[in-house]
C-alpha positions in Angstrom: -0.1 0.1 -0.1 1.8 3.5 -0.7 1.2 6.3 1.7 0.1 9.1 0.3 -2.6 9.9 2.4 -6.1 11.3 1.7 -5.5 13.1 -1.5 -8.5 14.6 -3.3 -7.2 15.7 -7.1 -10.0 13.8 -8.7 -13.8 14.8 -8.2 -16.5 12.0 -7.0 -18.2 12.6 -10.7 -14.8 11.3 -12.0 -15.8 8.2 -10.1 -19.3 7.5 -11.7 -17.6 7.6 -15.0 -14.0 6.0 -14.3 -14.1 1.9 -13.5 -10.4 0.5 -12.7 -9.7 -3.1 -13.8 -6.4 -3.9 -12.3 -4.6 -7.4 -13.9 -1.1 -6.9 -12.1 -1.0 -4.7 -9.6 -1.9 -5.4 -5.7 -3.8 -3.1 -4.0 -4.1 -0.2 -6.5 -6.6 2.2 -6.1 -7.6 5.5 -8.0 -7.2 8.7 -5.6 -10.3 10.9 -4.7 -12.0 11.7 -1.7 -14.2 8.8 -1.2 -12.8 6.0 -3.5 -13.8 2.0 -3.7 -11.9 -0.6 -3.1 -14.0 -3.6 -3.9 -11.2 -7.1 -3.3 -13.5 -9.2 -5.5 -11.9 -7.4 -8.2 -8.1 -7.0 -7.3 -5.0 -8.7 -5.6 -4.7 -8.0 -1.8 -2.3 -8.4 0.8 0.4 -7.0 2.9 3.5 -4.7 1.6 6.2 -7.1 1.4 4.2 -9.9 3.5 4.3 -7.8 6.5 1.5 -5.9 8.8 1.9 -2.2 8.0 1.9 -0.4 11.2 1.8 3.5 11.5 1.2 6.4 13.9 -2.4 7.4 13.8 -1.4 11.5 14.2 -3.8 13.7 15.7 -6.6 11.4 17.5 -10.2 13.2 17.0 -13.5 13.9 18.9 -16.3 13.8 17.2 -20.2 13.5 17.8 -22.0 10.3 16.9 -25.5 10.6 15.7 -27.2 10.3 19.5 -25.3 13.3 20.3 -22.5 11.5 22.4 -19.3 13.2 22.6 -17.1 9.9 21.0 -12.9 10.7 21.9 -10.5 8.1 20.4 -7.7 9.9 22.7 -10.0 9.2 25.7 -10.4 4.9 24.3 -6.6 4.8 23.7 -6.1 6.4 27.2 -8.2 3.6 28.9 -6.3 1.1 27.1 -8.8 0.1 24.3 -7.8 -1.0 21.1 -10.1 0.6 18.6 -11.6 -0.8 15.3 -12.9 1.9 12.7 -15.1 0.7 9.9 -15.2 4.1 7.4 -18.1 3.3 4.9 -20.5 5.6 2.2 -23.9 5.0 2.0 -23.7 4.1 -1.3 -21.3 1.9 -1.2 -21.9 -1.7 -2.3 -18.7 -3.7 -1.1 -19.1 -1.3 2.4 -22.6 -3.1 2.7 -21.0 -6.3 2.0 -18.9 -5.7 5.1 -21.6 -4.6 7.1 -24.1 -7.4 6.0 -21.5 -9.8 7.4 -21.9 -8.8 10.8 -18.0 -9.0 11.3 -17.9 -5.9 12.8 -21.2 -6.8 15.9 -19.5 -9.8 16.4 -16.1 -8.2 17.0 -18.2 -5.6 19.5 -20.0 -8.6 21.2 -16.6 -10.8 21.9 -14.1 -7.7 22.8 -16.6 -4.8 23.8 -18.1 -3.4 27.0 -20.4 -7.0 27.3 -17.5 -9.3 26.0 -14.2 -9.2 27.5 -13.7 -5.2 27.4 -10.4 -4.7 25.8 -11.9 -3.3 22.7 -14.3 -0.6 21.1 -16.0 -0.4 17.4 -17.3 2.9 16.0 -18.2 3.0 11.8 -17.8 6.3 10.2 -19.6 7.6 7.1 -17.2 9.2 5.1 -19.3 11.0 2.6 -19.9 14.9 3.3 -23.3 15.2 1.2 -25.0 12.2 2.4 -28.4 12.9 5.2 -29.0 11.0 8.3 -31.9 9.7 6.2 -29.5 7.8 4.2 -28.4 5.9 7.2 -31.4 4.6 7.9 -32.1 3.5 4.3 -33.8 6.4 2.2 -33.2 5.3 -1.4 -31.6 7.7 -4.1 -29.1 8.2 -7.1 -25.3 8.4 -7.5 -24.1 9.4 -4.2 -27.0 10.0 -2.8 -28.0 6.3 -2.6 -27.8 3.6 0.0 -27.5 0.4 -0.1 -29.6 -0.4 3.1 -30.6 0.5 6.6 -26.9 1.3 8.2 -27.8 1.5 12.0 -30.5 -0.7 12.7 -29.0 -3.5 15.3 -26.1 -1.6 15.5 -24.5 -1.6 19.1 -21.6 0.6 18.7 -21.5 4.4 17.8 -22.0 5.5 14.3 -20.3 8.9 13.0 -21.7 10.7 10.6 -19.5 14.0 10.4 -16.6 15.1 8.6 -14.6 15.7 11.9 -12.7 12.5 12.4 -11.9 12.6 8.5 -10.6 16.5 8.5 -8.8 16.2 12.1 -6.7 12.8 12.1 -5.9 13.1 8.5 -3.2 10.7 9.2 -5.5 7.9 10.1 -8.0 7.8 7.4 -6.4 6.8 3.5 -9.4 8.0 1.6 -10.8 4.8 0.0 -13.8 2.6 1.3 -14.5 -0.3 2.6 -11.0 1.0 4.9 -11.5 -0.6 8.3 -8.3 0.0 10.9 -7.0 -1.6 13.8 -5.8 1.0 16.6 -3.9 0.6 19.5 -3.4 1.8 22.8 -0.4 3.3 21.7 -1.4 5.1 18.8 -0.2 2.7 15.9 -2.8 1.3 13.8 -3.1 -0.9 10.7 -5.4 -1.4 7.8 -7.1 -4.5 8.4 -9.5 -5.4 5.7 -8.8 -7.9 3.1 -5.8 -9.1 4.9 -5.2 -12.1 6.4 -4.2 -10.8 9.6 -7.4 -8.8 9.7 -10.8 -9.1 8.5 -9.7 -11.7 5.1 -11.6 -11.8 1.7 -13.4 -13.9 1.2 -15.2 -12.3 4.2 -15.0 -14.9 7.3 -16.1 -13.9 10.9 -14.7 -16.6 12.6 -11.0 -15.7 11.3 -12.0 -11.9 11.4 -12.5 -12.5 15.0 -9.7 -14.9 16.1 -7.3 -12.4 14.5 -8.0 -9.6 17.0 -6.1 -11.0 20.1 -3.4 -11.3 17.5 -3.0 -8.0 16.5 -3.0 -6.6 19.9 -0.7 -9.0 21.3 2.0 -8.2 18.6 1.7 -4.4 18.4 4.5 -1.8 18.6 5.2 -1.1 22.1 6.9 1.1 24.1 10.9 -0.1 23.9 10.5 -1.5 20.7 13.3 -0.2 17.8 11.4 1.9 15.2 9.3 0.1 12.5 10.0 1.0 8.5 7.7 -0.5 6.9 8.5 0.3 2.8 10.3 3.3 1.4 8.1 5.5 -0.8 10.0 6.4 -4.5 10.5 5.8 -8.1 12.9 2.8 -8.8 13.6 3.9 -12.2 14.5 7.2 -13.2 15.7 8.8 -16.2 19.4 10.3 -16.2 19.4 13.8 -14.7 16.2 13.4 -13.0 15.3 14.2 -9.2 13.5 12.0 -6.9 11.8 12.6 -3.8 12.1 9.8 -0.9 9.7 9.2 1.9 9.0 6.2 4.3 5.9 4.4 5.8 7.5 3.9 9.3 6.0 3.5 12.9 7.4 4.0 16.3 5.9 4.3 19.8 9.1 6.2 21.4 9.8 9.0 19.8 12.1 9.0 17.0 15.6 11.4 17.6 16.9 10.5 14.2 16.0 9.9 10.8 18.8 9.9 7.9 19.1 8.6 4.1 22.1 7.6 2.5 22.0 7.9 -1.2 25.3 7.4 -3.6 27.6 9.0 -0.4 25.4 11.4 0.8 23.6 11.9 3.4 20.2 13.6 4.4 18.0 14.0 7.4 14.5 14.1 7.7 11.2 12.7 6.9 12.2 13.4 3.0 15.0 13.4 1.0 15.3 14.9 -2.6 18.7 13.8 -4.2 19.6 14.3 -8.4 20.6 11.2 -10.0 23.2 12.3 -12.7 24.4 8.6 -13.3 23.7 5.9 -14.8 23.7 2.8 -13.1 22.0 0.8 -10.2 22.1 2.5 -6.9 20.9 1.7 -3.1 18.6 4.1 -1.1 19.2 3.6 2.5 17.1 4.7 5.2 18.2 4.6 9.2 15.6 5.5 11.8 16.6 5.8 15.6 14.9 5.8 19.3 16.1 5.5 22.4 16.0 1.8 21.9 17.9 1.7 18.6 18.2 1.8 14.6 16.3 0.2 11.9 17.5 0.2 8.2 15.7 -0.4 5.1 17.1 -0.2 1.6 15.6 0.0 -2.3 17.2 0.0 -5.3 17.0 2.7 -8.0 18.1 1.9 -11.7 18.9 5.0 -13.3 18.8 5.0 -17.3 19.4 7.1 -20.4 18.2 7.3 -23.4 19.2 5.3 -26.7 20.6 7.9 -29.0 19.2 5.7 -32.1 15.7 7.0 -33.8 13.5 5.2 -31.3 12.8 6.5 -28.2 10.4 4.5 -26.1 8.8 4.2 -22.5 8.4 0.8 -21.2 8.3 -0.8 -24.5 7.9 -4.6 -22.8 3.9 -5.1 -22.3 5.2 -8.2 -20.3 6.3 -6.2 -17.5 2.5 -6.1 -15.9 0.0 -3.9 -17.0 -3.0 -1.9 -16.3 -6.0 -0.5 -18.4 -8.1 2.4 -17.5 -11.6 2.4 -18.9 -14.1 5.3 -19.3 -17.7 6.1 -20.5 -15.6 9.4 -21.9 -12.2 10.5 -23.1 -8.9 9.4 -21.2 -5.8 11.7 -22.3 -2.4 10.6 -21.3 0.8 10.8 -22.3 4.6 11.0 -22.3 7.1 13.8 -22.3 10.3 13.3 -23.8 13.2 15.8 -22.3 14.9 18.3 -24.7 18.0 16.5 -23.3 16.6 13.8 -25.5 16.1 15.6 -28.7 19.2 16.5 -29.7 19.8 15.4 -33.5 15.9 14.5 -33.9 14.9 16.5 -36.7 11.6 15.1 -37.9 8.9 12.9 -36.6 8.4 10.1 -38.0 6.0 7.7 -36.2 4.2 7.0 -32.4 3.8 3.5 -31.7 1.2 2.8 -28.6 0.4 -0.6 -27.0 -3.8 -0.3 -27.4 -5.8 -2.4 -24.7 -8.5 -2.5 -27.0 -10.1 -1.9 -30.1 -11.5 1.8 -31.4 -10.5 5.3 -32.1 -7.7 6.7 -30.7 -6.3 10.4 -31.1 -2.5 11.6 -31.1 -1.4 14.8 -30.8 2.4 15.7 -30.9 3.5 19.0 -28.7 6.6 20.8 -28.2 7.7 23.1 -24.9 5.9 23.2 -21.4 7.6 21.4 -18.6 4.2 20.5 -16.3 1.3 21.0 -19.8 1.9 20.2 -23.7 2.7 23.8 -24.8 2.6 24.3 -28.6 0.9 21.6 -30.9 2.5 20.6 -34.0 0.3 17.8 -34.9 -2.8 16.0 -34.7 -4.8 13.2 -35.9 -7.4 10.4 -35.1 -6.9 6.5 -36.4 -8.9 3.3 -35.9 -7.4 0.2 -33.5 -8.8 -2.9 -34.9 -7.0 -5.4 -33.0 -6.8 -5.0 -28.9 -3.4 -6.2 -27.0 -1.0 -5.2 -29.6 1.1 -2.7 -30.5 -0.3 -0.3 -33.1 2.4 1.8 -35.6 0.8 5.4 -36.8 3.2 6.3 -39.0 3.6 10.7 -38.7 2.1 12.0 -42.2 3.5 14.9 -43.9 6.8 16.7 -42.7 7.1 17.6 -39.4 10.3 19.4 -38.1 11.1 19.2 -34.8 12.6 22.1 -32.1 15.2 20.2 -30.5 15.6 22.7 -27.6 12.1 21.7 -26.2 10.4 19.2 -24.5 8.6 16.9 -26.7 5.0 15.5 -26.0 3.4 12.9 -27.4 -0.9 12.9 -26.3 -2.5 10.0 -26.8 -6.7 10.2 -26.1 -8.9 6.7 -26.1 -12.3 7.8 -26.5 -14.2 5.7 -24.0 -11.7 2.9 -24.4 -8.4 1.7 -22.7 -5.1 2.7 -22.0 -2.2 0.3 -20.7 1.0 1.2 -19.4 3.7 -0.9 -17.9 4.3 -1.2 -14.1 7.8 -0.8 -13.7 8.8 2.3 -15.4 8.7 5.0 -12.6 9.9 7.7 -14.3 7.9 11.4 -14.1 8.2 12.4 -17.6 6.1 9.4 -18.9 3.4 9.1 -16.7 1.0 12.2 -16.9 -2.4 12.0 -16.9 -5.3 15.2 -17.9 -7.9 14.9 -15.6 -10.7 18.0 -16.2 -8.2 19.8 -18.2 -5.0 19.5 -15.9 -2.6 17.7 -16.4 -1.5 15.3 -12.9 1.5 12.7 -13.0 0.2 9.3 -12.7 0.8 8.8 -9.1 -0.5 11.5 -8.2 -4.3 10.2 -8.6 -3.2 6.5 -9.1 -1.9 4.6 -5.9 1.2 3.2 -8.0 3.7 4.3 -10.5 3.9 3.4 -14.3 4.8 4.4 -17.6 2.6 4.6 -20.6 3.9 1.9 -23.1 4.5 4.5 -26.0 7.4 4.7 -28.5 8.1 7.9 -30.3 10.9 7.6 -33.5 12.4 10.4 -35.1 14.7 10.8 -38.6 16.4 13.5 -40.7 14.2 13.9 -43.4 10.1 14.3 -43.5 7.7 11.6 -44.4 5.9 11.4 -47.2 2.8 10.9 -45.6 1.8 7.6 -45.0 -1.5 7.0 -43.1 -3.0 4.3 -41.0 -5.9 2.6 -42.8 -8.7 0.2 -41.2 -7.9 -2.8 -43.1 -11.3 -3.8 -44.3 -9.9 -3.9 -47.8 -6.9 -5.9 -46.7 -7.0 -9.9 -46.6 -4.9 -12.3 -44.8 -5.2 -15.9 -45.5 -5.8 -18.9 -44.3 -5.9 -17.8 -40.8 -5.3 -19.8 -38.9 -2.0 -21.2 -40.7 0.3 -23.7 -40.4 3.1 -22.0 -42.2 2.5 -20.0 -45.6 0.3 -16.7 -45.3 -0.9 -15.1 -48.4 -1.8 -11.1 -48.2 -4.0 -9.7 -50.8 -3.7 -5.7 -50.0 -3.8 -3.0 -52.8 -0.4 -0.9 -53.1 1.1 -3.7 -50.7 4.9 -2.5 -50.0 6.0 -4.6 -47.2 5.0 -7.1 -44.3 6.4 -6.9 -40.7 5.3 -10.0 -38.7 5.4 -9.4 -34.9 4.7 -11.3 -31.6 2.7 -10.5 -29.0 5.6 -8.3 -27.1 6.0 -6.2 -30.2 9.4 -7.5 -31.3 9.2 -8.2 -35.2 10.3 -11.3 -36.1 9.6 -11.6 -39.9 9.4 -9.0 -42.3 8.8 -9.4 -46.2 8.3 -7.2 -49.4 6.2 -10.3 -51.1 2.5 -11.3 -51.1 3.4 -14.6 -49.0 4.8 -15.1 -45.8 6.0 -18.3 -44.2 5.4 -18.8 -40.5 6.8 -22.1 -40.8 9.9 -21.7 -38.5 7.7 -20.0 -35.9 5.9 -21.4 -32.9 2.4 -22.0 -32.7 0.9 -19.1 -31.0 -1.0 -15.4 -32.2 1.1 -12.7 -34.4 0.6 -9.3 -36.0 0.8 -8.5 -39.4 1.4 -5.0 -39.9 0.5 -4.7 -43.4 2.3 -1.5 -44.9 0.3 -0.5 -48.5 0.8 2.7 -50.7 -2.7 3.8 -49.0 -1.8 3.3 -45.2 -0.9 0.7 -42.7 -3.1 -1.6 -40.8 -3.0 -4.5 -38.6 -3.9 -7.9 -38.6 -4.1 -10.9 -36.3 -2.9 -14.4 -37.4 -3.1 -17.9 -35.3 -0.1 -19.9 -36.0 -0.8 -23.7 -35.3 
């Protein structure tokens, strides 16, 4: 889990349009004031297999729906552990947790009527809800409700923003979100975790896990706990990165020291510029009266390939995530001016398309945090999903080698794919409501859009992409030879599903006998344009 707390960049209305499909990343969520985390659609688990304990910050005081004052600090001072369930009336996954009765059973077992070691709270996070929604009033959008949230509930319900605004370090901004807080003021997230409330939901296991959490909590006399270091693990040479950490200490921390390339930095964060390519270690040492704990991460610093093609994350197998939406999604990469030397003309743009449909590509030059001057604009159709698509830039588009180059792609209601492991901030831009953000500012995870840009020292004659309706590739499936019937055929390029070119031909027949069985893409280049065709080799 990343440690960026309660960011509110995206408006709630975007959540009604955006859906998240997670294919290879764990515990990733769109960031917003209240974003849904449904474990039935994603992998889940702890960071590096360990419980992430953190300090809660300033405890809150609030009033419950019955007018009673609820003081988190008073609970902790009395030696109670506290379980808090953050929910929204409209949230289906939250309702599933509520209906399971897990918190009811925790209250009965460990609350005032049980062994009196714990307290339980539920907090409604939606600012615009009404008290009637808590009792089952229906509505639409963020005004709807899944049912009666308070009937038969023996523990307090808080319907106010005070716990969110005061104790900002505790609430991480997504729902369902359930935390276990210790008397020492430490907490860990327990929803969807094997050590807490597992998914699929299991009442008996959840109840049995509570004493284990209490007994294994951080306590006075322990050395500091470092959960993980936040920061990109790959970066372009010359870039500056900031590192922070998720940590916990009951006793006061007396020193925080970072060591990067032989330089020491003190404080909660460290900012460092990497001017040399290679692999480097970032080490964090945190000290309290009981000793020092260290943790390290590796950073790979890369430099551009000074050939004609520049790319971000061209390996489709590294791990990808699709963002799908009812409306357009615009994303892009920024190739810095330092990479533009010797690049005179734009030749082509390749993207790894996650879905079929219409895409728009624009090239801009200039601008550090948003595209500045448009130099090219074109819409094209993609007929094959999950494959590299090459769009040749038509006409002679010259490049200013002293300015940043932006390659901007818009998918009209379809999906984008990015690679998980390229963490350079030049590459992970996304446009939301006409404002540009880094992907990791609005999404819990680092990644780069899978885009290639090719330049040259002369302008293009002008090759347009075509939809392929007049191009026939047969037989398909095939055991060997494939015939291509296309007017004005120039060449054929055969690509495997990683985007690697495995065969080329200027003839109308391609022999695939020596290739392994599987799915391939034929890039058919004609006088009228370029098209992609999927071919199955058996």
